[in-house]
DOVOZA-349912 format. One record per residue (C-alpha): x, y, z; residue in three letters. Coordinates in steps of 0.5 Angstrom, whole numbers, plus 2048, in hexadecimal, padded with zeros to 3 digits. Layout:
// residues N
XYZALA;...
***
This chain:
// residues 136
8EA8B2901MET;8E78B28FATRP;8EA8B68F5ASN;8EB8B68EDHIS;8F08B18ECSER;8EC8AC8F0LYS;8E68AE8ECSER;8EA8AD8E5LEU;8ED8A68E8LEU;8E68A48EALEU;8E38A58E3THR;8E98A28E0ALA;8E789B8E4TRP;8E089C8E2TRP;8E189C8DBILE;8E68968DBARG;8E18928DFILE;8DB8948DAALA;8E08928D4LEU;8E188B8D8VAL;8DA88A8DALEU;8D888C8D2TRP;8DD8878D0ALA;8DB8818D5ALA;8D48828D2MET;8D68818CBALA;8D987B8CDILE;8D48788D2VAL;8CD87A8CFLEU;8CD8758C9PRO;8CD8708CFPHE;8C78738D3LEU;8C38768CDCYS;8C08718C8ARG;8BC8778C4ASP;8C08788BEGLY;8BD87F8BDVAL;8BF8818C3ILE;8C687E8C2LEU;8C78828BBVAL;8C48888BELEU;8C98888C4PHE;8CF8878BFTYR;8CD88C8BBVAL;8CC8918C1VAL;8D388E8C4PHE;8D78928BFVAL;8D48998C0PRO;8D48988C8ILE;8DC8968C7LEU;8DD89C8C3LEU;8DA8A18C8ALA;8DE89E8CELEU;8E489F8CATYR;8E28A68C9GLY;8E18A78D0LEU;8E88A38D2HIS;8EC8A88CDLYS;8E98AE8CFMET;8EA8AC8D7LEU;8F18AA8D5SER;8F28B18D2ASN;8EF8B58D8ILE;8F48B18DDGLN;8FA8B38D8ARG;8F78BA8D9GLY;8F58BB8D2ILE;8EE8BE8D3VAL;8EC8C38CEPHE;8EE8BF8C8SER;8EB8BD8C1SER;8ED8B68C3ALA;8E88B68C9ASN;8E38B98C4THR;8E48B38BFALA;8E38AE8C5ALA;8DD8B18C7LEU;8DA8B18C0ARG;8DC8AA8BFLEU;8D88A88C6THR;8D28AC8C4SER;8D28A98BDTRP;8D38A28C0ALA;8CD8A38C4CYS;8C98A68BFPHE;8CA8A08BBPHE;8C989B8C1ALA;8C289F8C2ALA;8C089E8BBVAL;8C28968BBPHE;8BE8958C1LEU;8B88998BFLEU;8B88948B9ALA;8B888F8BEGLY;8B28928C2ALA;8AE88F8BDCYS;8AF8888C0LEU;8B188A8C7GLN;8AD8908C9PRO;8B28918CFVAL;8B78938CALEU;8B38998C9LEU;8B589C8D0PHE;8BC89A8CFALA;8BC89D8C8SER;8BA8A48CBGLY;8BF8A38D1VAL;8C58A28CCILE;8C28A78C7GLY;8C28AC8CDPHE;8C98AB8CFLEU;8CB8AC8C8GLY;8C88B38C8LEU;8CB8B58CFPHE;8D28B38CCALA;8D08B78C6ARG;8CE8BD8CAVAL;8D58BC8CEILE;8D98BC8C8LYS;8D68C28C5ASN;8D78C68CCMET;8DE8C38CCLEU;8DF8C68C4THR;8DD8CD8C7GLU;8E28CC8CDALA;8E78CB8C8ILE;8E68D18C4VAL;8E58D58CALEU;8EC8D28CDLYS;8F08D48C6GLU;8ED8DB8C6GLU;8EF8DC8CDASN;8F68D98CCASP;8F78DE8C6TYR;8F58E48CBTHR;8FA8E88CEILE;
***
């Protein structure tokens, strides 16, 4: 039977797999791609995506420990959203050379926007929880 703890475990594994695949791409890509511009763009985008994955990992770790409505999760979502926005801007700049990167920029920008909306919702939920905690 599928439950909440299995869902958290599956998500944790997906984040770990994404981190490993992202690191493996950083190692293998120079051997597969000879276009210097694409390599530079990949390594510029590498750091923000790594930060976004770290933010997701941090937030999921907090949720697994039962820390859901916290400023640490808000900070992790903020980090994730800004990292996505920076990656989207770098990819948008690269779209001048490779038009397919325009699509990738739009997708990552949308994910950053989605993370930002969830961050704002979590912030409001924290405020409501604190108000309810003080209500007798």
